[in-house]
N, C-alpha and C positions, 0 to 999 in steps of 0.2 A: 383330475386333481382333487385332493382331499385336504381338509384342514381340521385339526384337532384343537379345540379351545379348552384349556384346563383352568378353572377358577381355583386359585391357589389358597389353601388354608394351612395353618401351622401344623396340622397333624399329617401332612402329606410328605414331609421331608425328615429324614434322619441323618445322623452322622456316625460313621464307623470310627469309634474312639480307639485310643491306643491300647486299651485293655480288651478290645475285641467286641465290646458291647455297642449295639446300635442304639443311639439315644435320639429320641424324637424332640423336635422343636416345639411340639405341642403338649408335652407332658411336664406339668409344673407342680406335681405333688398333690394336686387336688383330685377328688373323686377316686381315691384309692390308687392313683397313678404314681409311678416313681418320680422323684424330683429331677428329671432329666435336664431341665433348663439350668438349674443351679450347677449340675455336674458339667454341663457343656461350657458354662462360663469359666469353671475351674480348668477344664481341658485346654482352653485358650488363654489361661492366665490372666483373665480379666475379672475385676471386681464387679459384682452386680450391684450397681448403685441405684439411685432413685431419681426420678424426674423432678420431684418437689422437695422442699426443705423439710417438710413434716415427715417424709419417708413413707407416704401412703402408696405412691405409685412407683413400683420398682421397674428398672429396665427390663424389657421383655423381648419378644421375638424380633421386633423390628431392629433394635440396636444390635442384638447378637448376630442375626443373619447378615447384617452389613459387615461385621467384623470377620465372620467366616468367609463371606464372599471375597473380601480384600485378601484374606489369607490364601484362598484358592487361586485368585488371579496372580498374586505374587509368585506362587509356585507353578502357575500354569497347569494346575492339576485339580480336577474336580472328582477324582475317582472315589473319594471317601463319602461323597454325597449319596445317600440312599433314597430312592424314590419309592416311598413306602406304599403308595396306592397306585402309582402309574407305570412302574417298571414293566409289569406284565403286559399292559396295554401297548406300550411302545414296542416291546419285543415282538409281539404277535402282529401288530398292524402297521408298524412304521420302520421296522429294522431293515427291510429289504428295499433298496432304491429302485423299485420297478415303476414307480409313477411319481409325478411331482406331488410333494406333500409339505405341509407346514404345521408346526406346533406353535400355538400362541398361549402364553402363560399370563393369566390376568390376576395381578396382585392389587391389593388395596394400598392407597397412599393418601389417606384422608388429611384434610387441613388440621392444624393444631387446635383450631377452635372446637373440635369435637370433644375435647377433653383428653388428658394424658392417658387415662385408663384404656381408651379406645385407640388412640394414636399409637401407643406402644405395641399394640397387637397387629399393626399393619404388616402385610406380607409382600411389599414391593421388592425388598431385598431378597426375600426367600424365593420369589419368582426368578430373580436374576441368578440365584444360586442353582435353582433347578435348570435354568436355561444353559448355564455353563456345563452342568453334568450331562444334559441331553446332547448338546452339541459335541462334547468330547466322545460320547459313546456312539452317536449316530451322525457322523460328520456330513452325510449327504442331506440331512434334514435342514430346512430353513427354520430357525427358532426365533420367535419374536416375543418381546415382553410388552404387555400393555399395563399401564398404571391406571387405577381408578382414583382420581383426585377429588372426588366429591364425598360428602358424608353419606355412608351407606344407608343411614336411616332416613335420608331424604329420598323417599320412594320415587317421586317424579323426576328429580334431577338424575337419579341413578338410571331410571328407564330411558330418559332422553339421551344420556351418555352412551348407554349400551346400544341403542338404536343407531346413533350417529356413528359410533365406532364400526359397527357391522356394515352399515351403508357404505362408508368410506372404504372399508376393506373390500367389499364386493366390487365396488367401482374400480379398484386397483388391480383386480384379477386380470390376467392376460386374456386377450380376445379368444384364444383357442380353448379357454376353460369354459366358455359359455355352453351350457347344456351338459357339461361333464363334471362340474364341481359338486362335491358333497361335503357337508359339514358334520362333524362329530363333536359332541360336547361332553365334558366330564366335570360335574359340579359337586361331587362328594368331597367333603372335607373343608370347603370354604364356608364363609359366613352365609347364612340362609338368604340374606337380602340380595347379595350379588348373584347367587345361584338362581334365585327366583326371577331376577331381571333377565338373565341370559336365557332361562327356560321360556319365558314369555316371548321374547323376541324370536327365539328359535322356532316356536310354534307358529309365528307369523311367516317366517322364512320358509317353513315347510310347504307353503302354497306354491313356491317357485323352485325349491331345491330339495334334494334328498337330505334329510336331517335325522341323525340318530344320537341317542344318549348312550354313553358307555358308563356302566355302573360297576365300579370295583367292589368285590366282596371283602369287606373289612374282616381281617382275621379275628377269631375269638378263641382265647383272649388276645387282646392286642399286644400284650407284653408277655414274654416268655416267663413262665413261673419259676424257672431256676435262677436266671441271672437278670431278669427284668429287661432284657433286650427287646426293642420294638420289632415286631414281626411285619413282613410285607404281605400285601394282598397276593394270593396265588391264583385267583380267578376273577372273572368279570362277566357282566352280561351286556349285550348290545341290544338296545330296543329302538327300532325304527319309529319315529314319531308318525310317519305316514301310516305304518301298520296299526298304530294305536287309534288313529282317526279313520282308518279305512272303513269300518262298519258304518260310520256316519256319512262318509264321502261317497261310498259306493252307490248308494241310492240316488244321490244327486247326479253322479256321472251317468248312471243307467238311464235316468229320466232324460238327460240331455242327448244321450246316444239314441234313445228310442225315437225322439222327435227329429233326429237328424242334425242337431246342433253340435257338430263334431269339433268345431272351434272351441266351444265352451267345454266340451268333454276333454279336449286336449289340455286346456288351461288347468282344469281340476286334476288331471292325471299327472301334471308336471311334478307334483309333490310325491308321486308314487312310482316314479320311473325306476327306482332301484329294484322294484319287484314286478312292475307291469310295463316294462319298456316296449314290448311288442304291441300292447294295446295302445300305448301313447303314440307310437309311430303309425299304427293303423288309423287312428283318429286323424292324424295329419293328412294321410292320403285320401281318406274318405271325404275330408273337407274339400279336397281338390275335385272329387267327383261331383259333389253338390254344387260346385261352380260350373257344372256342365262340361268340365274338362276330362271327359272319359278317357280320351287317348293318353293324356298325361297320367291319369290315375292308373291305368293298366301298365304303363311303362314303369311307374313307381312301385308296382307290385312284383313284376316278373324279374328274371335274371338276377342281377346283384342288388336288386331292391329289397323290398320288405321280406320276400320269401326266403332270401338267402342270408338274412341277418341272424346272428347267434341267438338273440332273445326270442325270435320267432321259432327257430329250430328247437329251442328249449321247451316251448309250451304247445307245440303242435306235433301231430304224427306225420311220419314221412309220406304215408299214403295220401293224407289230406293235402300236404304241400304239393305233391305230384299232381293231384287233381286240379288244384288252383293253377299250377304252372301250365298244364296242358290247356286249361281254359283261356288263360291270357295269351298263349301262343296262337290259339284258334282265332282270337280276336285281333291280334297284332302280328300277322305273318309277315315274312319279308316282302311278299308281293300281295297287296290287298285283293281279296276275292269278294264275290257277291255274298258268300256266307259270312265272312268276317265283318263286312259292312253291316249286315243284318244284326249279327250278335252285338255289335257295339251300339246300334240303335236301341236294341232291347234292354241294354243296361240302364237306360233312363227310366224304366218302369219303377225302380226304387225311389226315384225323386218324386214321382207322383204320390207314392205311398207316404213318404216323409212329409210332404206338404199337407196331405189329408190328416196326418197325426197332429199337425199344428192347427188344424181347422182353417187353413189358408186355402179356401176353395178356388179363388181366382188363380192363384199360382198353380194349384193342382191342375186346373183346367188348361192353363197355358202350356204346362208341361205335356199334358195329354194331347193337346192340339199340335204341339211341336212334334211329338212322336208320330202322330197320325200323318202329318205332312212328310216327315222323313221316310216313313214306311211306304207311302204312296209313291214318293220320288224313287225310292229303292226299287219298287216294282216296275216303275216306268222305265228305268235304266235296264233292269234285268230282262224285261220282256220287250224292250225297244219300242215303246209307245210312240216315240218321236217320229221315227221313219215310217211307222205304220199308220200315221195320220190321226191317232187317237187324241193327241194333244191339241189338234187343230191345224188348219192349213198354214198359219203363220209360222209354225215350227218346222214346216217342210221347206221354207224358203232358205236358200243358200246364205250362209253367214249369220243365221239366227241361232246363236248358241246360248241364249239366256235361259235361266232356269224357270220352269213353270211355277205359278202360284198355287196355293192350296185350292183355290176355286177351280183352276184349270185341271188340277190333279184329280179331285174327287169326281168331277164331271167325266173325265177320261176313264176313271175307274168304272163309273156307271155304264159307259159305252162298252168297255171291254167285257163287263159282266152281264151286258144286255139287260140292264135294269131300267125301268121306266121312271120318269120324274115323280110319279105317284107312289113309287115303292117306299115303304116306311123307313127302310134303312138309308135310302138315298136322301130322304127328307131329314134324317138325323144328321147326315154328313153336311147337308146344307145349313142346318142349325149350328153345327160346330163352326162352320166357316163364318156365319153371321155373328155368333158370339165372339169369336176370335177378333174379327174386325172391330167389333164394338169395344172390346177391351183395349185394343191398340190405338184406335182412332178417336174414341169418344170417352176414354177413361171409365169404361163400364166395369162394374164388379159382377162376378158370377156368384149366385147364391147357392146355398146347399141344395135347395129344392131343384134348381136347374141342373145341377150336377148329378143328383140322384135320378132325375128323369133321363139324362143322357146315358147313365149307367144301367137303366132299367131295374132299379132297386127301390125299395120303399124309402119314404122320407126319414124313417126311424133307423135306417141301416147304419151300421158302425163303419168306421173308416176302412176296415179290411174288406167289407162287402162292396163298398163304393169302388174301391180300388180294383177288385176282381171284376166288377161290372164294366169298368172302363177298359180293362185289358181284354174282355170278351169282345168289345167293339173293335179293338185293334186286330184281334184274331180273325174277325169276320172280313176285315179288309184284306188280310193276308190269305184268306181261304184256308185257314188252319182250324181243325177241330180241337187239336190238343195245344195246350199252352207250351210255348218254347221253353227250353231248359233254363234252369235258374242261372242268373247272371253272376259274374264274379263279385260285383259290388253287393248284390243281395246276399250272397253266401258269406262274404266277409263281415257284412253288417250283422247278420244273424250269429256268426261265430263270436263277434265282439259282445253281443248281448248275453250270450251263454257265459262268457268269462265274468260278466258282472252280476251274475245271479248269486 
């Protein structure tokens, strides 16, 4: 669903007169412009009087546009209304009823206390005139008129009204519009104050929704040199506010992404979904992975999930998608295998890295210890340590199907590998077990020094070196000299970072 808000100014509307000339409601004979307003009053057979007895303040666009609106309503015909700045926009963006759309026309309706010279220029009736013309030409469109009943020079009142109007409008949107609504605004031609207020609130809304400005190119000269007929805009520019702010936002998103705060990255990407939908959806799925829900993460990537979405296909190569697809299938086959179990466990290595990026050494250690326990348990099942007696006699007893603890598993590993209790690596596993119990049972925190010692790296090592050292420990448990293949989560995380460069 999309919504176009047009702030109505008196230069935006013209009238196709009986002599064929299009006369503008905003041309009053000043600044070398033709006296269209006087001519329009004559067109409708109305004397252009004054609001005051001294004759200082003549009837202006407010009074005239009400008369013209009543004339069109009586005839049920708005065909002579010319949308000087907006016809091209509507024809290209709103003429085809392919999606739910609404046009909101925002006119001014100031209190009389502002003074007759300002009150007479209000565009509330001009907005209704535009609404009638748009509805007649594009009957599928929903057209709404908003009035601005405050003094446009009262900046705070105007901003408060604008914010309230948009808040109420967004709350009224149908539920199925959530995540799919986009706002377009056209502020050229209206008084600067109301345009500024809408631009300001739109910049705030950009944090949650795709917002773009549509800027019509005013014809030059505005009036035909031969008959002084007002000319219509023939082109316009669309500027995404998200694109304008992207250079500033990108670094913040990249920082959140690098440290693994995908929820924050997703919030920041909300305003840029019109151009970075694939990245937005990936952030949502990686946030699931950081919650240790690797199975749900993989399911959300494969099949009709992220990989098969149109935004993803637009920004990725077919070969890359095929590689990710095969990797997720290997991890989530129809019948789980020892290999698929292992690959899913190894996906968690990314979480250790992300915790290290945040200098959360205790969490990084716990994720490492969790991976160690899972990998030991995986080996115990694959190599049947239970029935071979490596886990201990109690696990040979009939009916004992409980899972072994980390302590039982690392001792069984030492037995299988024929390592003595004095072996340095066995002592390291014992330390991991002791530290893990300390964190769980006694609220112990793990220091950077302790983690670097476990990883066999220097105290000055950077997060990447610590991470690599911890993975080397896990590889020793697995009896693997080479690091396992890069996981899906790791690959997609790195792809996302590349998009943010």
